[in-house]
N, C-alpha and C positions, 0 to 999 in steps of 0.2 A: 572693871568688873569682869571682863573676859579672862584677864590674867589671873585673877583671884579664883575663878571657877576652875581654870586649868590647874593651878597649884593644889586645890582641894581634891580634884580628880586624881592627880599624881600621888597624893598622900593616901588616898583610898586604894589605889593600885599597889602602893608600897605595902599597906597592911595586908592586902590579899596575898601578895607574893611572900610576905613574911610568914603568914600562916601556912601557905603551901610548902615553903621550905622547911618549916618546923614540923609539920605533920606528914606530908606526902613524901617529900624528897629526902627525909631523914633515913628512910629504909630503901630508897631507890638509888643504888650505886652501880657503876660500871667499873669493875676491877678496883673497887675502893674509892673511886672518884665520884663526888656528888656534883650535880649541875648547880650552877649559881645563877639564878634568874635576876639577881640585883645588877650584875654586870650588864646583862642585856637591857634592863630598864634604864640604866644610866647612859649606855650607848645610844639608846633610842632618844632619850631626853637631850643628850648632847648634839645628836645629828639634827633633830627637828626643832629644838628650842634654842640652840646656840651654846657656845663653849662656856659662857659665863653661867647660864642657868644649869648646865650639866655639871659644872664644877661645884657650884654652891649646893645643889641638891645632892650631889655625890657625897660631899662632906657632911651634910645634915643626915642623910640616910645612913651613911657609914657610922656616924657617931651614935645614932639611935640603935643600930645593930650592935655596936660595941657595948653600949650601956645595958641592953637587954640580955645579952648572952655571951659576952666575950670576957676573957680574963685580962686581956690587954686593951686598954682604952686607946683608941686612935689609929689602930692598924687598919681596920676596915674603912674608917673615914679617910685616911690618907690614900688607900688604894682606889676607892671609888671616886675620890676627888681627882686623882690623876687620870683615871679612866674618862671622867667627864671632860677633863681638859684636853685629852688626846683626840678629841673630836676633830680638831683641825687637820690632823694627819689623815684620819679616815675620810673626812669630807673632801680633801684634795685628791685622794685616791679614787673616790667615787666619781668625782667630776672629770678626771682624766679619761675614764672609760666611757 
């Protein structure tokens, strides 16, 4: 039950971030570069939920992003899935310090 509630909360956070990116960050750029909050979300999920959960949710969230607004299907899914999987490298770096 606890894991189900966590997944539902993560999907709600995903929807909130999607609307923030669509409405607010579409005009907020720094020298033409827009911030991507999905990368931070997937890194957070990967660090605190594990590499498997980060990878799976990265692939799912990326696929949803691709379906809703991208011309190439799979690019965001691949990138966010890899970011979720790279949690191991970041975790080991944080544990060293």
